[in-house]
C-alpha positions, 0 to 999 in steps of 0.5 A: 907604242903598243901594237895590241889592238883593243878587243872591239877594234880587232873583232871589227877588224876580223869582221871586216876581213871576212866580209871582204873575202865572202862578199866583195872579192867574188864580185871583182871577176864579173865585169857586170859588177863594174861602172863604165869607169872600172869601179863598183857598179852603183846598184851593187854598191848599194846592196854591199853598203846596206849589208855592211851597215847591217853588220855594224861596219859603217863609218867607223871614225864617226861618233856613235851618236851619228851612226858611226863606231867612234874609232880613233885613228889607230883603229881606223888604220887596222880596219881600213887596211882590211877593207882595201884588200878588195879594189871595191872595198872602202866605198862599201864601208863608207870609208872612201876618199874624199868622203872619209876626209870630209866627214872627219873635218866637218865632225871636228869644226863644223857648227851643231847646225852645220853638222846636221845639214851637211855631215849627217847625210854623208854619214848616213850614206844619203849623199856623197861629197867632195872638197874643192881646192886644186886649180889649174896653173898658175893657180893653186896646187901644192901651195894653195895659201900662196897661189889660190886665185878663186875668190869669195867676195862678201856682199852683205850676208852672202859670199859670191864666188868666181874661179876655176878648179880642177881634179876635183875628186867625186864632183860628178856624183857629190851633193855636198861640197867644201870649197876653199877660196881666197877672201883677202890678200893677208899673207897668213889669213887669206883663205876661207872654207865654205859649204855649198850644195850641188843645186845651187846656181852659179857654178858648173862642171866643165868636164870629167877629166879622163885619167890613166887609172880607174876612177872613184865614183864622180871621177876627177872634175874640172869646175867653173864658178861664175857667181856662186852665192854662199850664205855666211851661215855656210862658212866653215870656221872663221874668215881667214881660217881656210888653211887651218881647216884644210890642215886639220883635214888633211893630216888624217885624210892623207894617212887614211890613203896610206891605210888603204894602200897597204891593203892593196899592196898586201892583196897584190902579194897575196895574188902573187903568192897563190900563183907561185905555189902551183906554177912550175918552170923547168921542173921546179915551183916558182915559190922554191926559186931563190930569185922569186923568194928575194923578190917577194921577201923584199916587197913583203918587208917594205909593206911592213915598213909602210904599216909601221909608219902608218901606225906610227902616224896614227898613234901621234895623231891620236896623242893630239900631235899634228904629226906632220913629219910622221904623215909625210914619211908614211905618205912617201914610203907607202906610195912607193911600196904599193907601186913596188908590190904590184909591180912585183906581183905582175912580174911573178905572175908574167902574162896573166898579171899584165892581163884582166884575169887578175885585178893586178893591172887595175891596182897597177894603174891606180898605184901610179897616182899615189905619188901625186895625191894629197901632195906629191912625194917631192913636197913631203920630202921637202917637209921632212928636210925642213924638219930635219933642218929645225930638229937636228938629231931630235928628228929621230927622238924616241919621246912622244910625238911633236905637237 
C-alpha cells in the first residue's frame, strides 16, 4: 500500500495537529478544565467543539451531506492519531468512542428514516450515544452470540425487553442507544439490534461503575431492563441480524481505538523526550546516556509497528475486507505499546512522571483498559491462531486483503 496521504487528508491532519497544540494541550495543566471523572469539563468541551466544527474538523468519517468530511478509514487513522495527542482530543472533534462506532454503523445500515431520527443528532453534536451489549456473568461478554441473556420478545408491532447489562460506556450522558438482545434460540440468528431513547420507560441506570482510570463522559454503567417497549420500526437491520450489525460496527470501532492510542503513546514519548533533553545527572544529560536511548528507541520502534499495523488494517477495510485478522493484530499490538510507551515515559521522568504535574499518570491508568476493551487481547490472539490454522503459510500473504 502507498502511505502517501491525499492532499485533503494531509491538510486536515496538520490542521488538527495545530488545533490540539494551540487549544487543547494548554487546557490539560489547569484542573478547572476537568470534570469530576477526570475528563474535559462539559462547558469547556462545548467551546472546543464549536471551534473544531467552525474549523471544518468535525465528524470526519461522516458524509459531507450530513456535516462530516467523508474520509475513509485511512484518512481517519491519520487524523485520529493527531487528535489524541491530547487526552481531551477525540471528543472535541466528535471522534470519541462510543459515538464514532455508533455513527459508523448507523450510517452504514440504518434506514433513511432511522438516520434522520437517530444518526443526524449524534453527528450534529446535539446528543451523545451508547451501545448496550455486555452483561454480568453468566451473560454475554466476549461471546455475545452464545451467552446473551437479555431478551426481546415481540408483542404485536412492539418488542418488550428484559435483562441486565453492565460496563455500558457513556450511558450516563447518552440520549440514543443501540441495544443487542436475544430474540430467538437459533444457533446462528439469535440476536437482534434495536434503537431506543433515554426517556422511554422500562429501563434504568443502576449505577455508574467506579473504575481504575479516568472515564469517558457518562462513565461505564450498569443497566436494568424491565419491560422496555421498542417499536418494530426502531429495529436495526433484520430480525436475527444483531451479530452481523455488531460485526459491521466493531471492525472499524476497534481500529479507531488503535488510531487514538498511537497518538497517546506518541505524546508520552514526547513528554519524556522534552524532559531528558534538559535533565542532568552525574554531569551528563539523560538523553546522552545509552541506557536511556535504548529505552526510548525501543518504545519508538514499537509505536511505529503499531501504526503500520493500524494503517494496514485501515487500508484493508477500505478495500472491502472484513479485515478481522488485521484488526486483531493491530488491537493487540497497539494496546501493548500504549502501556509500554507510557511506562517508559514515567520511568524516564522519575518522580515527576508519577506525579500529576504531567498527564503521564492519567495516560498510564487509562492505558490498562486497552488490553480489555472491545475484546481482550487473548480473544484476539485466538482469532489470529484460528486464521493461522486455516490459512497456513498464506497467513503472511503479500496479496490483497482477505475478504
